[in-house]
C-alpha positions as CSV (number, residue, x, y, z in Angstrom):
1,M,64.5,96.6,126.4
2,T,67.3,94.7,127.0
3,V,68.4,93.7,130.3
4,P,71.8,94.0,132.0
5,D,74.1,91.1,132.1
6,R,74.0,90.2,135.9
7,T,77.6,89.4,135.7
8,S,78.8,93.4,134.5
9,V,76.1,94.2,137.9
10,R,77.7,91.5,140.2
11,S,81.6,91.6,138.8
12,G,82.6,94.7,140.9
13,N,81.3,92.6,144.5
14,V,82.8,89.6,143.4
15,L,87.1,88.6,144.8
16,R,86.6,85.1,143.5
17,A,83.8,83.0,142.9
18,T,83.7,81.6,146.4
19,N,84.3,84.3,147.9
20,D,81.8,87.0,147.9
21,R,82.8,91.0,149.7
22,S,79.7,92.4,149.7
23,P,76.7,89.9,149.7
24,M,74.1,92.5,150.6
25,R,75.4,94.7,147.3
26,R,74.6,91.7,145.3
27,A,71.5,90.7,146.4
28,E,70.2,94.0,146.3
29,A,71.7,94.2,142.8
30,R,69.3,91.2,142.3
31,I,66.6,92.7,143.3
32,T,67.2,95.6,141.1
33,L,67.5,93.1,138.4
34,G,63.8,92.2,139.4
35,V,62.5,95.8,139.1
36,V,64.0,96.3,136.0
37,A,63.0,93.0,134.1
38,A,59.1,93.0,135.6
39,R,59.5,96.9,134.0
40,A,60.8,95.1,131.0
41,G,57.4,92.2,131.4
42,E,59.9,90.0,131.9
43,L,58.3,87.5,135.1
44,E,60.0,84.9,135.2
45,Q,63.3,86.8,135.4
46,A,62.4,89.8,137.8
47,V,61.2,86.8,140.2
48,G,64.4,84.6,139.7
49,Q,66.5,87.4,140.8
50,G,64.4,88.8,143.6
51,G,64.3,85.0,144.5
52,R,67.6,84.5,144.6
53,A,68.3,87.7,146.1
54,L,65.9,86.5,149.2
55,T,67.5,82.9,149.7
56,D,71.8,83.4,148.4
57,G,74.1,83.4,151.1
58,A,74.3,85.8,154.1
59,K,72.0,88.6,154.9
60,R,73.7,90.8,157.2
61,S,70.2,93.4,156.7
62,V,67.0,92.5,156.5
63,P,65.5,95.6,156.5
64,S,67.5,97.1,153.9
65,L,66.7,94.3,151.7
66,L,62.7,94.1,152.3
67,M,62.9,97.8,151.8
68,C,64.4,96.6,148.2
69,S,62.7,94.0,147.9
70,A,59.3,96.5,148.0
71,E,58.9,98.4,144.9
72,L,59.5,94.9,142.8
73,A,56.6,93.2,144.9
74,A,54.7,96.5,144.3
75,I,55.6,96.1,139.8
76,L,54.8,92.8,140.3
77,R,51.2,92.7,142.5
78,Q,50.6,96.0,139.7
79,R,51.9,94.2,136.5
80,F,51.3,90.9,137.1
81,A,49.3,90.0,140.2
82,G,47.1,86.8,138.4
83,E,50.7,84.4,138.3
84,G,51.7,82.1,140.2
85,T,55.5,82.9,140.3
86,T,54.3,86.4,141.4
87,R,52.5,84.6,144.7
88,D,55.2,82.4,145.5
89,Y,57.2,85.3,145.1
90,L,55.4,88.0,147.1
91,D,54.8,84.2,150.0
92,Q,58.6,85.0,150.4
93,L,58.8,88.1,152.0
94,P,56.8,87.9,155.2
95,A,59.2,84.7,156.1
96,L,62.0,86.6,155.4
97,G,60.6,89.7,157.7
98,S,60.1,87.3,160.4
99,T,64.1,86.3,160.9
């Protein structure tokens, strides 16, 4: 299974490279790409997309971002529980909820 190119998902949400119109949509799209990658068995890409979603740009709706992240977290726990990169990603979630 091929994971979609992130530029195709992001192209509608970016006006210019430095002027992002919808930072939360972009973050949610990255989480979705992470879910797709995790389901395809691509741990590094899944954690990379999820991590960027949690750390990039302004987060206007942390509850929404946490809700989207829950699906990725569940898949990572189920399929990649023993991996260090999984633990690193999961460790970011509680800190996000406390901001």
